[in-house]
C-alpha positions, 0 to 999 in steps of 0.5 A: 565529195568527203566521206565522214562519219558524222555529218552534222559534226563535220559540218559544224567543224567546217563552220566554226574552225574553216568558215564555211557556210552550211548549205544544207544537211539532209536527213535525221540524223544527217546522212548528206550535206553541203558546206561552202565558202567563197564559191567552193562547195564541199559535199559530206557524205556519211559512211560507217567506216573509213573508205580507206585502210586505216592510216592510209590516207596520211601514209599516202598522202592523199588529198581528198579535196582541192580548193582553189582560192585567190588569197592562199596566204591570207586564208593559211593566216586565217587558219593558222589563228583559228588552230585548224590542224595543218598538215602542210604549211604554205609551200610554192610548188615546183608547178608554180602554185602555193598550196597548203593542206589542213586535215578534217576530224575524219582525216580527210585532208583538204588542199587550199590552192592559189 
């Protein structure tokens, strides 16, 4: 679950910038929705104000969602070309995985892991 201030705008960002499909938007204006890509689904929920104190997500390095992907290098290249806000470049981790992190307009950090 990702908490956002504008569900419609967030869904549009995930579709246009990151290649997700909008599964549904509920309400008028939408207060809940779902986007998906390659078997991964992110749920978007409207909140009036940030869930964390201002700056906490960035300061603490909080990752709001992990998306497992078999082609993490290709996805990283795709997101670079799309000018996504990449806050951690493609990195081979000590635990064996390779990942990168993007940030959405609401400040949610999303890790794509392969």
